[in-house]
Wavefront OBJ file of the C-alpha trace (Angstrom):
o trace
v 11.059 20.233 16.218
v 7.679 19.814 14.568
v 6.990 22.087 11.660
v 3.810 24.158 11.969
v 0.577 23.022 10.393
v -0.376 25.142 7.399
v -4.167 25.271 6.938
v -5.615 25.046 3.450
v -7.250 27.931 1.664
v -9.105 25.557 -0.673
v -10.264 21.956 -0.869
v -10.337 20.100 -4.172
v -12.213 16.847 -4.733
v -11.831 14.571 -7.742
v -13.981 11.941 -9.376
v -12.717 8.496 -10.367
v -9.865 8.898 -12.837
v -8.507 12.016 -14.493
v -6.306 14.905 -13.454
v -6.615 17.250 -10.491
v -4.870 20.594 -10.269
v -4.259 22.585 -7.138
v -3.941 26.331 -6.846
v -0.969 28.554 -6.104
v -2.025 28.563 -2.446
v -2.427 25.891 0.190
v -4.688 23.051 -0.946
v -6.212 19.911 0.475
v -6.634 17.606 -2.524
v -8.755 14.462 -2.339
v -8.535 12.195 -5.379
v -11.367 9.882 -6.365
v -11.639 6.110 -6.388
v -9.753 5.580 -9.649
v -6.267 6.295 -10.972
v -5.486 10.004 -10.818
v -2.661 12.424 -11.505
v -2.515 15.261 -8.990
v -0.712 18.557 -9.553
v -0.522 20.185 -6.159
v 0.615 23.563 -7.432
v 2.284 26.039 -5.095
v 1.891 26.444 -1.372
v 1.627 23.860 1.366
v -0.534 20.966 0.200
v -2.128 17.823 1.526
v -2.875 15.121 -1.055
v -4.903 11.967 -0.423
v -4.784 9.683 -3.442
v -7.511 7.382 -2.163
v -7.993 3.978 -3.820
v -6.352 3.141 -7.133
v -2.927 4.016 -8.541
v -2.311 7.702 -7.988
v 0.544 9.959 -9.065
v 1.600 13.249 -7.496
v 3.351 15.517 -10.002
v 5.962 18.123 -9.067
v 7.182 20.619 -11.640
v 10.864 20.689 -10.666
v 13.760 18.254 -10.880
v 14.031 15.631 -8.169
v 17.139 17.323 -6.738
v 14.971 20.269 -5.733
v 13.007 18.147 -3.276
v 13.655 16.116 -0.169
v 11.348 13.123 0.219
v 10.882 11.345 3.542
v 8.338 8.861 4.823
v 6.801 8.498 8.261
v 4.739 5.338 8.361
v 2.141 5.797 5.650
v 2.725 9.545 5.253
v 5.079 10.855 2.554
v 6.561 14.290 3.214
v 7.923 16.245 0.245
v 10.003 19.326 1.060
v 10.561 21.897 -1.661
v 14.112 23.070 -0.964
v 13.675 26.065 -3.250
v 10.482 27.567 -1.814
v 10.561 26.166 1.719
v 7.086 24.705 1.386
v 6.245 21.115 2.274
v 3.486 18.700 1.327
v 1.971 15.692 3.084
v 0.808 12.819 0.893
v -1.087 9.643 1.732
v -2.221 6.800 -0.510
v -0.089 7.993 -3.428
v 1.789 5.337 -5.390
v 4.273 7.413 -7.404
v 5.995 10.783 -7.362
v 6.735 12.306 -10.762
v 9.392 14.991 -11.120
v 10.602 16.655 -14.301
v 13.550 14.252 -14.462
v 12.457 11.139 -12.577
v 9.610 8.922 -11.496
v 9.903 7.561 -7.962
v 7.682 4.673 -6.828
v 6.223 5.033 -3.357
v 5.879 1.941 -1.212
v 4.368 2.774 2.165
v 1.393 1.362 4.073
v -2.058 2.705 3.345
v -2.845 5.465 5.823
v -6.198 6.909 6.851
v -5.727 10.217 8.671
v -9.253 10.057 10.073
v -8.705 6.548 11.404
v -5.499 7.744 13.040
v -7.417 10.618 14.581
v -10.230 8.288 15.695
v -7.697 6.037 17.414
v -6.927 8.859 19.842
v -9.938 10.638 21.402
v -7.873 13.723 22.238
v -7.052 14.146 18.561
v -10.598 13.356 17.474
v -11.918 16.105 19.732
v -9.299 18.547 18.465
v -9.213 17.743 14.740
v -12.589 16.129 14.046
v -12.721 15.111 10.341
v -9.795 17.254 9.149
v -7.666 14.686 7.321
v -4.880 17.127 6.511
v -4.128 18.005 10.109
v -4.335 14.318 11.023
v -1.622 13.464 8.493
v 0.465 16.431 9.639
v 0.160 15.433 13.294
v 1.188 11.841 12.682
v 4.201 12.800 10.560
v 5.406 15.620 12.801
v 4.364 14.503 16.294
v 2.349 11.319 16.616
v 4.796 8.795 15.208
v 7.569 10.112 17.454
v 5.224 9.803 20.431
v 4.605 6.179 19.530
v 0.935 6.716 18.761
v -0.830 3.900 16.918
v -1.767 4.731 13.329
v -4.845 2.533 13.014
v -6.071 1.245 16.367
v -9.688 2.330 15.896
v -12.003 -0.506 14.800
v -14.856 1.079 12.820
v -16.908 -2.110 12.466
v -16.729 -2.773 16.201
v -17.744 0.856 16.767
v -20.786 0.462 14.545
v -21.667 -2.856 16.199
v -21.562 -1.158 19.600
v -24.685 0.870 18.816
v -27.995 -0.262 17.350
v -28.656 3.147 15.781
v -25.332 3.070 13.955
v -25.843 -0.528 12.860
v -29.212 0.495 11.421
v -27.916 3.644 9.749
v -24.420 2.703 8.590
v -24.440 -1.065 8.158
v -20.896 -2.267 7.509
v -19.639 0.955 5.906
v -16.165 1.274 7.402
v -15.549 4.813 6.173
v -18.896 5.995 7.500
v -18.098 4.493 10.891
v -14.803 6.359 11.127
v -16.378 9.581 9.916
v -19.270 9.319 12.373
v -16.947 8.892 15.307
v -14.663 11.822 14.535
v -17.527 14.118 13.584
v -20.137 13.167 16.147
v -19.435 10.114 18.260
v -16.448 11.429 20.169
v -18.404 14.547 21.152
v -21.329 12.384 22.279
v -18.997 10.326 24.447
v -19.413 7.174 22.364
v -16.783 4.454 22.431
v -16.146 0.936 21.160
v -17.833 -1.539 23.503
v -18.382 -4.472 21.136
v -15.675 -7.147 21.217
v -15.781 -9.202 18.048
v -13.566 -11.989 19.376
v -15.732 -12.374 22.478
v -18.799 -12.521 20.229
v -17.238 -15.226 18.070
v -16.055 -17.186 21.117
v -19.590 -17.070 22.534
v -21.024 -18.890 19.506
v -19.681 -22.280 18.437
v -20.870 -22.001 14.849
v -19.102 -18.667 14.413
v -15.865 -20.143 15.720
v -16.113 -22.769 13.005
v -17.167 -20.296 10.325
v -14.879 -17.323 10.974
v -12.035 -18.356 13.243
v -10.271 -15.304 14.654
v -11.521 -12.946 11.929
v -12.541 -9.843 13.819
v -14.112 -8.061 10.843
v -16.176 -11.115 9.959
v -17.485 -11.318 13.509
v -18.495 -7.663 13.631
v -20.071 -7.862 10.182
v -22.088 -10.927 11.172
v -23.382 -9.237 14.290
v -24.386 -6.055 12.457
v -26.115 -7.890 9.622
v -27.519 -10.954 11.369
v -26.521 -11.714 14.927
v -28.272 -8.830 16.627
v -31.562 -9.891 15.079
v -31.050 -13.533 16.048
v -30.683 -12.802 19.744
v -27.218 -14.332 19.879
v -25.077 -14.023 23.001
v -22.533 -11.257 22.669
v -20.367 -11.757 25.727
v -21.156 -15.078 27.367
v -17.483 -16.004 26.925
v -14.992 -14.501 29.370
v -11.355 -14.569 28.361
v -10.087 -14.214 31.924
v -12.202 -17.109 33.191
v -10.921 -19.226 30.328
v -7.294 -18.465 31.153
v -7.897 -19.061 34.866
v -9.341 -22.475 34.045
v -6.068 -23.759 32.562
v -2.687 -23.662 34.280
v -0.708 -23.608 31.029
v -2.630 -20.580 29.782
v -2.023 -18.725 33.036
v 1.684 -19.245 32.499
v 1.521 -18.386 28.800
v -0.770 -15.348 28.737
v -1.131 -13.955 32.233
v -4.225 -11.772 32.521
v -4.312 -10.937 28.801
v -8.023 -11.159 28.027
v -7.646 -10.808 24.265
v -4.960 -13.487 23.985
v -7.093 -15.891 25.973
v -10.109 -15.267 23.783
v -8.170 -15.719 20.548
v -6.563 -18.902 21.907
v -9.960 -20.417 22.576
v -11.132 -19.596 19.066
v -8.009 -20.873 17.306
v -7.042 -23.767 19.585
v -9.028 -24.317 22.739
v -12.387 -24.978 21.116
v -10.998 -27.778 18.950
v -9.025 -29.141 21.900
v -12.235 -29.464 23.884
v -11.041 -27.121 26.614
v -13.519 -25.862 29.190
v -14.577 -22.266 28.759
v -14.946 -21.454 32.442
v -14.235 -24.196 34.961
v -12.713 -21.594 37.294
v -15.242 -20.436 39.924
v -14.510 -16.795 40.639
v -17.291 -16.494 43.219
v -15.906 -19.435 45.180
v -12.373 -18.042 44.941
v -13.540 -14.698 46.254
v -15.601 -16.173 49.079
v -12.662 -18.278 50.265
v -10.331 -15.375 51.064
v -11.261 -12.483 53.355
v -8.477 -10.245 52.033
v -9.830 -10.548 48.491
v -13.362 -9.799 49.648
v -12.069 -6.647 51.298
v -10.062 -5.666 48.227
v -12.518 -6.497 45.444
v -15.958 -6.659 47.118
v -18.049 -8.581 44.590
v -15.977 -7.867 41.480
v -15.588 -11.314 39.932
v -13.412 -10.137 37.042
v -10.994 -8.520 39.487
v -10.917 -11.719 41.524
v -10.215 -13.769 38.402
v -7.423 -11.417 37.347
v -5.955 -11.671 40.856
v -5.910 -15.444 40.663
v -4.133 -15.371 37.321
v -1.607 -12.697 38.303
v -0.983 -13.658 41.930
v -3.170 -16.349 43.443
v -2.027 -19.179 41.192
v 1.617 -18.658 42.153
v 0.645 -18.177 45.805
v -1.008 -21.591 45.848
v -4.524 -20.207 46.233
v -7.465 -21.986 44.625
v -11.205 -21.842 44.052
v -11.711 -25.183 45.784
v -13.904 -24.551 48.814
v -12.986 -27.925 50.282
v -9.235 -27.967 49.664
l 1 2 3 4 5 6 7 8 9 10 11 12 13 14 15 16 17 18 19 20 21 22 23 24 25 26 27 28 29 30 31 32 33 34 35 36 37 38 39 40 41 42 43 44 45 46 47 48 49 50 51 52 53 54 55 56 57 58 59 60 61 62 63 64 65 66 67 68 69 70 71 72 73 74 75 76 77 78 79 80 81 82 83 84 85 86 87 88 89 90 91 92 93 94 95 96 97 98 99 100 101 102 103 104 105 106 107 108 109 110 111 112 113 114 115 116 117 118 119 120 121 122 123 124 125 126 127 128 129 130 131 132 133 134 135 136 137 138 139 140 141 142 143 144 145 146 147 148 149 150 151 152 153 154 155 156 157 158 159 160 161 162 163 164 165 166 167 168 169 170 171 172 173 174 175 176 177 178 179 180 181 182 183 184 185 186 187 188 189 190 191 192 193 194 195 196 197 198 199 200 201 202 203 204 205 206 207 208 209 210 211 212 213 214 215 216 217 218 219 220 221 222 223 224 225 226 227 228 229 230 231 232 233 234 235 236 237 238 239 240 241 242 243 244 245 246 247 248 249 250 251 252 253 254 255 256 257 258 259 260 261 262 263 264 265 266 267 268 269 270 271 272 273 274 275 276 277 278 279 280 281 282 283 284 285 286 287 288 289 290 291 292 293 294 295 296 297 298 299 300 301 302 303 304 305 306 307 308 309 310 311 312
């Protein structure tokens, strides 16, 4: 059973380097960009060490505490007081009798929240409740910890590209504070953008962040195509890719960038309009939806012996 979230009575922010001390109550402690030592104090605390090498100090012996990890969240239970703390981006736990290194993935509670619109609407930019939710509920539900792509989010909107540039943290913060309420979403596909431009394929390969950064800083001003490549059409154009990937748009796009371009493969020799016009049942099912027709060919039509050849 999930333990209840304990809201903070105070928030404490640190500069780069130095020591931060919490209160006897519940604290949310945010260390700076350097190497810090954080004393949480009493109560139920949330500690985010941020960048650098950060140490969380506890005033009792290690036997007094139970330490568990859930993904990138460290949970420290005080067996004497019954309180519990959630820590992220902390590299060491210091007790009165021991120093315990922490080796867990970096974890951004706000990025976790942004990955799930229901949580973003509920929690907004509250990092503490994001860490609590992942440790107590989200991980067990199989929720992704970092599926939100902040650069792709920024690239999806000209106003954000102008205002935020390639500031990843600002992109995450904008979405959880404002964007989710405004109904914004990620519509920019970096791999499709790269696959639509030969020089970017050669320059970046399948580097999603590089593609988004290029578009924000340069590509949108150059009038470059953003989505002239279609991963489904590419897959449908090659029998071996149909068998390998099915209707997996992303896998098809990445394959073209990493392999197909250098192999000289056609981007879109499959004619979805011809395929659709050839079969009355597909016209009735999909009307003029060419992507749906292409997906049908990949998933069913290929194995059924259908084709886009209007003569054959």
